[in-house]
C-alpha positions in Angstrom: -11.7 -19.1 44.9 -12.0 -22.3 43.4 -9.3 -25.4 43.4 -9.3 -24.3 39.0 -6.0 -24.8 37.7 -6.6 -22.9 34.5 -4.3 -23.2 31.8 -3.4 -20.0 29.2 -2.5 -21.9 25.6 -3.1 -24.9 24.2 -0.4 -26.3 22.4 2.5 -29.6 23.4 3.3 -27.3 26.5 -0.4 -26.4 27.9 -1.7 -29.4 26.5 0.8 -31.2 28.5 0.3 -28.9 31.6 -3.7 -29.9 31.2 -2.6 -33.6 31.6 -1.0 -33.2 34.0 -3.2 -31.4 36.5 -6.1 -33.8 35.7 -3.6 -37.1 36.7 -3.1 -35.4 39.6 -7.1 -34.4 40.3 -7.2 -31.4 39.8 -9.9 -29.2 38.3 -8.9 -28.2 34.7 -10.0 -25.4 32.5 -7.4 -25.1 29.2 -7.8 -21.6 27.3 -6.5 -20.5 23.7 -6.9 -16.9 22.3 -6.5 -18.9 18.5 -7.4 -22.3 17.1 -6.5 -25.3 18.9 -4.8 -27.9 16.8 -6.5 -30.9 16.1 -4.9 -33.6 18.0 -4.3 -31.4 21.3 -8.3 -30.7 21.2 -8.8 -34.9 21.0 -6.4 -35.2 24.1 -7.8 -33.0 25.8 -11.9 -34.0 24.6 -10.8 -37.7 25.3 -9.2 -37.2 29.4 -12.8 -35.2 29.6 -10.8 -32.1 30.0 -12.6 -28.5 29.6 -11.3 -25.8 27.7 -12.0 -23.2 24.8 -11.0 -21.7 22.0 -11.0 -18.1 20.2 -10.9 -16.0 23.1 -10.5 -16.6 27.0 -13.4 -16.3 29.8 -12.0 -14.0 32.4 -14.5 -15.4 34.5 -13.3 -19.1 34.3 -9.8 -17.9 34.3 -9.8 -15.1 37.0 -11.7 -17.9 39.4 -8.6 -19.9 39.3 -6.0 -21.2 42.1 -2.9 -21.5 40.1 -2.6 -20.0 36.2 0.1 -22.1 34.0 1.0 -20.0 30.9 2.7 -21.7 27.9 5.7 -20.3 26.5 4.3 -18.9 23.4 2.5 -16.7 25.3 3.9 -13.5 26.0 4.0 -11.3 29.0 2.1 -8.3 27.2 -0.6 -11.0 25.9 -4.0 -9.2 27.5 -5.1 -12.1 29.7 -1.7 -12.4 31.6 -2.0 -8.8 33.0 -5.5 -9.5 33.9 -4.5 -12.2 35.9 -1.9 -10.0 37.4 -4.1 -7.2 38.3 -5.9 -10.5 40.2 -3.0 -11.8 42.3 -3.3 -15.0 41.1 0.0 -17.1 40.6 1.2 -17.7 37.4 3.8 -20.2 36.3 5.7 -21.3 33.3 4.4 -24.9 32.5 8.3 -26.4 33.2 7.8 -24.9 36.9 4.6 -26.3 37.4 5.4 -30.0 35.8 9.0 -29.7 38.3 6.4 -29.3 41.5 5.4 -33.5 40.0 8.9 -34.2 39.6 10.7 -37.0 42.1 13.4 -37.3 39.4 16.6 -36.2 38.8 16.4 -32.8 36.5 19.3 -32.2 34.7 17.9 -28.6 32.7 20.5 -27.5 29.5 20.0 -23.9 28.3 21.5 -21.2 25.8 20.8 -19.0 22.8 22.6 -21.4 20.9 23.1 -25.6 20.5 21.3 -26.3 23.4 18.9 -29.4 21.5 22.0 -30.6 20.4 23.7 -30.8 23.8 20.4 -31.8 25.7 20.0 -34.5 22.8 23.6 -35.5 23.0 23.2 -35.7 26.8 20.4 -38.1 26.8 22.1 -40.8 24.1 25.0 -41.2 26.1 23.0 -41.7 29.8 20.6 -44.1 27.7 23.8 -46.1 25.9 25.4 -46.0 30.1 21.8 -48.1 30.8 20.6 -44.9 32.7 16.5 -44.8 33.5 16.2 -41.7 31.6 13.7 -39.3 29.9 14.1 -36.8 27.2 12.0 -33.7 27.7 11.5 -29.3 27.3 11.9 -27.0 24.5 13.2 -29.9 22.3 9.2 -31.2 21.6 7.9 -33.0 24.6 6.5 -31.0 27.8 8.1 -32.3 30.6 4.8 -32.2 32.1 3.6 -34.5 29.4 6.4 -37.1 30.3 5.5 -36.9 33.8 2.3 -38.7 33.4 3.9 -41.7 31.6 6.2 -43.8 33.6 8.3 -42.2 36.3 12.4 -42.4 35.1 15.7 -41.2 37.2 16.8 -39.0 35.1 14.8 -35.9 33.5 17.5 -34.2 30.6 15.3 -31.6 30.0 15.5 -28.6 27.4 15.1 -25.1 28.9 14.3 -21.9 26.7 14.4 -18.4 28.3 10.1 -18.2 27.2 10.0 -21.1 30.1 11.9 -19.7 32.5 10.3 -16.0 32.2 7.8 -17.6 35.0 9.6 -20.0 37.1 9.8 -19.9 41.2 11.1 -22.9 42.5 12.5 -24.5 39.5 15.9 -26.3 40.3 17.8 -28.6 38.5 20.1 -30.7 40.4 22.9 -30.0 37.1 22.2 -26.8 34.9 24.2 -25.9 31.6 24.5 -22.3 30.7 26.2 -22.8 27.1 26.0 -19.1 26.0 23.6 -16.1 26.0 23.8 -13.8 22.6 21.1 -11.6 21.2 18.0 -13.4 20.3 14.0 -13.2 20.7 15.0 -9.6 21.6 11.4 -8.3 20.2 9.8 -10.6 23.1 12.1 -8.8 25.7 11.2 -5.0 25.1 14.2 -5.4 22.7 16.4 -5.6 25.6 19.3 -8.2 25.7 19.6 -7.5 29.9 16.1 -8.9 30.4 16.5 -11.4 27.7 19.8 -12.6 30.0 18.1 -12.4 33.0 15.3 -14.8 32.3 17.9 -17.3 30.7 19.8 -17.0 34.4 16.5 -17.5 36.0 17.5 -21.7 35.5 19.9 -21.2 38.4 18.0 -18.8 40.9 17.3 -21.6 43.3 20.1 -23.5 42.8 22.6 -24.1 46.0 25.5 -25.9 47.1 23.9 -29.6 46.4 23.3 -28.3 42.5 26.3 -28.5 39.8 26.6 -25.6 37.3 28.0 -26.5 33.9 29.1 -22.6 32.2 30.9 -22.0 29.0 33.8 -20.3 30.8 34.4 -18.4 27.2 31.4 -17.0 26.6 30.7 -13.3 27.5 27.3 -13.2 28.0 27.6 -15.9 30.6 30.6 -13.8 32.2 28.5 -10.9 32.3 26.1 -12.7 34.0 27.8 -14.3 36.5 26.9 -12.1 39.6 23.1 -13.2 39.2 24.6 -16.9 40.3 23.8 -17.8 44.0 26.9 -18.5 45.8 27.7 -22.0 46.7 26.9 -23.5 43.7 29.6 -26.4 42.6 30.6 -25.0 39.1 32.2 -26.9 36.1 33.7 -24.9 33.6 34.3 -25.3 29.9 37.8 -23.7 28.8 40.2 -23.6 25.9 42.3 -21.4 27.4 43.0 -22.6 31.0 42.9 -25.4 32.0 40.1 -26.9 35.0 40.0 -28.5 38.2 36.4 -29.1 37.7 35.0 -29.1 34.0 36.9 -29.5 30.6 39.7 -28.3 28.8 39.6 -28.0 25.1 43.1 -28.4 23.5 42.2 -28.7 19.5 40.4 -31.5 19.0 41.3 -33.1 22.4 38.9 -32.6 25.8 40.1 -33.7 29.3 37.8 -33.8 32.1 38.2 -33.1 35.0 38.2 -34.0 38.2 38.1 -37.6 36.6 41.1 -37.4 34.8 39.2 -38.3 31.3 40.0 -37.3 28.0 38.6 -37.9 24.5 38.8 -37.4 20.8 36.4 -35.1 19.7 37.4 -35.9 15.7 35.9 -39.2 16.5 32.1 -37.7 17.1 29.9 -36.8 14.4 29.9 -33.2 14.5 31.3 -30.3 13.3 32.6 -26.9 14.8 34.1 -25.7 17.4 30.9 -24.8 19.3 30.5 -28.1 19.5 33.1 -29.2 21.4 31.8 -27.0 23.9 28.5 -28.8 23.0 30.1 -32.2 23.2 32.2 -31.1 26.4 28.8 -30.2 28.4 27.7 -33.1 28.0 30.4 -35.9 28.9 30.2 -34.0 32.1 26.5 -34.6 32.7 27.1 -38.0 31.8 30.1 -38.4 34.0 28.2 -36.2 37.0 25.2 -39.3 36.1 27.9 -42.3 37.0 28.3 -43.0 33.2 31.6 -45.1 32.7 33.8 -43.6 30.2 33.4 -47.3 27.9 29.8 -46.3 27.3 30.6 -42.1 26.7 32.8 -42.8 24.1 30.2 -45.6 22.4 27.7 -43.2 22.5 29.2 -40.2 20.9 30.2 -42.5 17.7 26.9 -44.0 17.7 25.0 -40.4 18.4 23.5 -38.7 15.3 22.3 -35.0 16.4 19.1 -33.3 15.0 18.2 -32.5 11.6 19.0 -29.2 10.1 21.6 -28.0 12.6 25.4 -28.7 10.4 23.4 -31.9 8.8 25.6 -32.8 6.0 23.1 -33.8 3.4 24.9 -34.8 -0.1 28.1 -34.6 -2.0 27.5 -32.5 -5.5 30.2 -31.4 -8.4 32.7 -32.5 -5.7 31.5 -30.2 -3.0 29.8 -30.8 0.4 26.1 -29.7 1.3 25.6 -28.8 4.7 21.5 -27.6 5.9 21.8 -25.6 8.8 18.5 -24.2 8.8 18.2 -24.2 12.4 20.8 -21.2 11.8 17.8 -18.6 12.3 20.3 -16.1 14.3 23.7 -14.5 13.5 25.5 -16.2 16.0 24.6 -19.9 14.9 25.8 -18.8 11.9 28.7 -17.9 13.5 29.9 -21.3 14.3 28.7 -22.4 11.0 31.5 -20.1 9.1 33.6 -21.0 11.8 34.0 -24.6 11.5 33.8 -24.9 7.8 37.3 -25.0 6.2 37.7 -24.2 2.1 35.8 -22.1 -0.1 31.9 -21.1 0.9 28.5 -20.6 -1.3 26.8 -19.5 1.4 23.0 -19.4 1.2 21.0 -17.1 3.4 18.9 -14.4 4.5 14.5 -14.4 5.3 13.4 -12.4 8.0 15.7 -9.8 9.9 15.4 -10.2 13.8 17.3 -7.0 14.3 20.8 -9.0 13.1 24.0 -7.0 13.4 26.3 -9.0 11.2 29.9 -7.4 11.7 30.6 -10.6 13.9 30.7 -12.5 10.6 33.7 -10.7 8.7 36.0 -12.3 10.3 35.0 -15.0 8.3 34.5 -13.1 4.4 37.8 -14.6 3.0 36.2 -17.7 3.3 33.2 -16.7 1.7 33.2 -16.9 -2.3 29.5 -16.4 -3.1 26.4 -15.1 -1.1 23.4 -16.1 -2.4 20.6 -14.4 -0.8 17.1 -16.2 -0.8 14.0 -14.0 0.6 11.2 -11.4 0.6 13.8 -8.4 1.4 17.6 -8.8 1.5 18.5 -5.3 2.1 19.7 -5.3 5.8 21.5 -8.2 4.6 23.2 -6.9 1.4 23.9 -3.2 3.4 26.2 -6.0 5.3 27.9 -7.3 2.7 28.1 -5.3 -0.2 31.5 -4.4 -1.4 32.6 -6.9 0.8 32.1 -9.7 -0.8 32.5 -9.9 -4.2 29.3 -12.0 -5.7 25.8 -11.8 -4.0 22.7 -12.9 -6.1 19.1 -12.6 -4.6 16.5 -15.1 -4.9 12.6 -15.0 -4.1 12.3 -19.2 -4.7 14.5 -22.3 -3.0 14.6 -24.0 -6.8 16.7 -20.7 -8.3 18.5 -20.3 -5.5 19.3 -24.3 -5.5 20.4 -24.3 -9.4 23.0 -21.5 -9.0 24.9 -23.2 -5.4 25.3 -26.2 -7.9 26.9 -24.3 -10.7 29.0 -22.8 -8.3 30.1 -26.1 -6.7 33.7 -27.6 -7.1 35.9 -30.0 -5.4 36.8 -29.2 -2.0 33.7 -26.4 -1.9 31.3 -26.5 0.7 27.4 -25.1 -0.2 26.4 -24.1 3.3 22.9 -23.3 3.6 22.7 -21.5 6.9 20.3 -18.4 6.5 20.9 -16.3 10.1 17.4 -14.9 9.8 14.1 -16.4 10.7 12.3 -18.2 8.1 8.5 -17.6 7.8 9.0 -15.3 5.1 9.2 -17.7 2.1 8.8 -21.1 4.7 6.1 -22.4 7.9 9.4 -22.9 10.3 13.3 -23.7 10.0 11.9 -27.8 9.5 9.7 -27.2 6.4 12.4 -24.2 5.2 15.0 -27.1 5.7 13.3 -30.0 4.4 12.8 -28.2 1.3 16.1 -27.2 0.6 17.4 -31.0 1.8 14.0 -32.2 -1.3 15.3 -29.2 -3.5 19.6 -30.0 -3.5 18.5 -33.5 -3.8 16.8 -33.9 -6.7 19.2 -31.7 -8.7 22.2 -34.0 -7.4 20.5 -36.9 -8.3 19.6 -35.0 -12.2 23.6 -34.5 -13.2 
């Protein structure tokens, strides 16, 4: 067998892995079943990396020492089954990259909130003067960052797909924010399999490592038995004071054993779920040695990524919030929970096997439900007779125009779909960008 490293799936992760492998002097073969994005193709060509697209050359791939699989490639793919049958080691990009990382890895996972937590952690470390790199599911692969100048810390957002094929991945500090049903189509409809994928982040951690957990999330609690003994646990709680972690009392958050407290209301974040996200980020910053003055400065200056409870504009006295990133029910739950006053709720899209009953506690807040999408029958069934006014639209202009007409002082227009976006939009970013453009145009015309 050759010393070739084959890369399956040539997106950001696959290209990053190819560049890293090439930089380490390894023979690289990159292969994609579809068409490779022109920007990634140019990178491969300029770095002298051999590749193919539109199919897989079995002979070359099966003559490899290692196969690195990108997170977008499911286990059900034909090429993955062939690699398994050949007994060739199969690993994820994040596993491959971590074997070359000399810095301190802070890994952050969870069904919801991991991007906000990752961005805030990186921001707090950078504000505190630390040498830090942002990587992972957030946009730039860990592998790619390792081809650049090294830093002391690597703050890495980790998805379940990235964890599917890890073996020795071992963050110094890990964070488990929550585990709720999502991406079940990837895991054969099994929430247990999805949960187990999330827990793989902890499987190599030991007494040298620290694990932050949301002590009140049922999904995390159900998986506590999967956490290896000896890990230093840091809990986030709003019901029981903790000796190691964070205790949330309304807007006051206390951190132990540091004896430090801060006021959540001084941040730009909204909602109780973001109290957990902020708590996790602050614990990681304190662990990294960031002083409290720098933490408070960083919290005040932090701006979250777009499409996550993003304040857009005020129209007819109502605040408008873009929460297009809410592609599942749990995300929308947090949005509805965190908003006070009457809500004009815009939702809908491609249902992912959603159970909407968890949103029923907020029915009194919802004045109107505006459904945007090609097929909203399941959504309508979940709320028909429970919300007085439900209207359907198959275009964004219509839903925005209606929302603005219903707006008023003290109300909120909330765009939190609870569904995937691919029926009318390219992705949640495209959906959110189009919504912001439409609502700003309408507001300007008033």
